C-alpha positions as CSV (number, residue, x, y, z in Angstrom):
1,M,99.4,12.2,-239.6
2,G,102.9,11.5,-241.9
3,W,105.5,8.8,-241.4
4,S,108.7,8.2,-241.8
5,Y,109.5,11.1,-244.9
6,G,106.3,11.6,-245.6
7,G,106.2,12.9,-241.4
8,V,108.6,15.1,-243.0
9,V,106.2,16.3,-245.8
10,A,103.5,16.5,-243.3
11,S,105.9,18.9,-240.8
12,E,106.8,20.9,-244.2
13,I,103.7,21.6,-245.1
14,C,101.7,22.0,-241.6
15,H,104.7,25.1,-241.9
16,Q,103.5,26.2,-245.4
17,L,99.0,26.1,-244.1
18,M,100.3,28.2,-241.1
19,K,102.6,31.4,-242.5
20,S,99.2,31.1,-245.0
21,K,97.1,34.6,-245.1
22,N,94.0,31.2,-245.2
23,H,95.0,29.0,-243.5
24,K,93.0,26.2,-241.9
25,E,93.7,25.6,-238.1
26,I,95.8,22.7,-237.3
27,T,94.9,21.1,-234.8
28,E,97.8,18.5,-234.0
29,L,100.2,16.6,-235.9
30,I,101.5,12.9,-235.8
31,I,104.6,11.6,-236.4
32,L,105.7,8.4,-237.6
33,D,109.3,7.9,-236.8
34,S,109.9,10.5,-239.0
35,P,114.3,10.4,-240.3
36,F,115.5,14.9,-239.5
37,Y,118.4,14.3,-239.7
38,L,120.0,16.9,-237.8
39,N,123.6,16.9,-237.1
40,H,126.4,14.6,-239.4
41,E,126.7,11.4,-237.1
42,D,122.8,11.1,-238.8
43,I,124.0,11.8,-242.2
44,D,127.9,9.6,-242.0
45,L,125.2,6.5,-241.3
46,A,122.9,6.9,-243.8
47,Q,126.2,7.6,-246.4
48,T,126.9,4.1,-245.3
49,R,125.1,3.1,-245.5
50,E,124.6,3.3,-249.4
51,K,127.6,2.4,-249.6
52,N,128.0,-1.2,-247.9
53,G,125.2,-2.3,-249.3
54,Y,122.7,-2.0,-245.9
55,Y,120.1,-0.5,-247.9
56,R,119.9,-4.1,-251.2
57,K,120.0,-6.0,-248.4
58,Y,116.5,-4.1,-246.9
59,F,114.9,-3.8,-249.5
60,E,115.7,-6.9,-250.9
61,E,113.8,-9.2,-247.0
62,T,112.8,-6.4,-245.7
63,H,109.2,-7.6,-245.8
64,I,106.9,-5.2,-247.2
65,F,109.1,-4.7,-250.3
66,K,107.9,-8.8,-250.9
67,N,106.1,-8.5,-253.8
68,R,108.0,-5.1,-255.2
69,T,108.0,-7.9,-258.4
70,K,104.3,-8.5,-259.0
71,K,104.4,-4.5,-259.3
72,N,107.7,-4.8,-261.4
73,V,109.6,-2.2,-259.0
74,T,112.9,-3.3,-259.1
75,T,116.1,-2.9,-256.7
76,E,118.1,-0.9,-258.3
77,R,114.6,2.0,-258.2
78,L,114.2,1.9,-254.6
79,I,118.0,1.7,-254.0
80,K,117.8,5.1,-256.4
81,N,114.5,6.2,-255.3
82,N,116.2,6.0,-251.6
83,H,118.5,8.2,-252.6
84,D,117.0,10.7,-253.4
85,V,114.7,10.7,-250.8
86,F,118.0,10.9,-248.4
87,Q,119.0,13.6,-250.5
88,D,115.7,15.5,-250.0
89,L,116.3,14.8,-246.0
90,I,120.5,16.0,-245.5
91,H,119.2,19.4,-247.7
92,Y,115.8,19.9,-246.2
93,K,116.1,22.9,-243.5
94,P,113.3,22.0,-240.9
95,K,111.4,25.0,-239.0
96,K,109.9,25.0,-236.1
97,L,106.4,23.9,-235.5
98,D,104.0,24.8,-232.4
99,I,100.9,23.3,-233.3
100,P,100.0,19.8,-231.2
101,T,102.5,17.0,-232.1
102,I,102.7,13.7,-231.0
103,F,105.3,11.6,-232.0
104,V,106.2,8.2,-232.1
105,R,109.2,7.0,-231.8
106,S,110.7,4.3,-232.1
107,M,113.0,3.4,-229.6
108,V,115.3,-0.2,-231.1
109,E,116.7,2.0,-233.7
110,E,119.9,3.3,-234.0
111,R,120.2,6.8,-233.7
112,P,116.1,7.4,-232.8
113,L,115.7,11.8,-232.0
114,S,116.5,12.7,-228.4
115,D,113.9,14.4,-226.5
116,E,115.8,17.9,-227.2
117,Q,116.1,16.8,-230.6
118,I,112.0,16.8,-231.3
119,G,112.0,20.0,-228.4
120,K,113.9,21.7,-231.4
121,L,111.3,20.6,-234.3
122,F,108.1,20.7,-231.8
123,S,107.5,22.5,-229.2
124,N,104.4,21.1,-228.2
125,N,104.9,18.2,-228.2
126,C,104.2,14.5,-227.3
127,I,106.8,11.8,-227.5
128,I,104.8,8.1,-227.5
129,D,107.9,5.9,-227.9
130,V,107.5,2.3,-229.4
131,F,109.6,-1.5,-228.9
132,S,109.3,-1.3,-232.5
133,R,111.9,-0.9,-235.9
134,H,110.7,1.1,-238.8
135,D,109.1,-0.5,-240.4
136,Y,107.1,-3.1,-238.1
137,L,105.0,-0.1,-236.5
138,F,102.0,-1.8,-238.6
139,V,103.1,-5.2,-238.2
140,E,103.9,-5.7,-234.7
141,E,100.5,-5.4,-233.0
142,K,101.2,-3.2,-229.3
143,T,102.7,-0.7,-232.2
144,A,99.6,-1.0,-234.4
145,L,97.0,-0.3,-231.6
146,I,99.0,2.7,-230.5
147,I,98.6,3.9,-234.4
148,K,95.2,3.0,-234.6
149,K,94.5,4.5,-231.3
150,L,96.4,7.7,-232.1
151,L,94.6,8.3,-235.4
152,Q,90.9,7.0,-233.9
153,L,90.3,3.9,-236.0
154,T,90.0,2.0,-232.8
155,P,88.3,2.6,-229.2
156,T,89.8,5.5,-227.4
157,G,92.0,3.8,-224.3
158,G,95.6,4.4,-222.9
159,F,99.0,4.0,-224.3
160,E,99.7,0.8,-222.8
């Protein structure tokens, strides 16, 4: 399982494990709204956001960073880390996986991956669309419940 950049890392780990001679069977991969930069429009959007201060505002106002000063984490450090991750993502060449993959996709973010793009990355996929923003997947109750069920942290049931 991987969320955001962690989903890209998780898919690469699966790829490397599957090509290893001694790999254990991978039965499932869960991707939570991961940004695979597959075309120039996605890269251009991220570069524009870097230039116009979008990420500074984001780090200063988003709930998941509210206690950052208690941990001695500066906005500048977050911006630098975000830039480094962005560079990793634009240079990464994803490999197609055929293991069963559940892709949770935020439909309220700008430029979510299309069904076709997800299919090019994960040939054996089940896409679950959610209507929570990327950083609120674990905050908004309905979406958090879907994720808890996927991770088998609650009794199983439908996702409706």
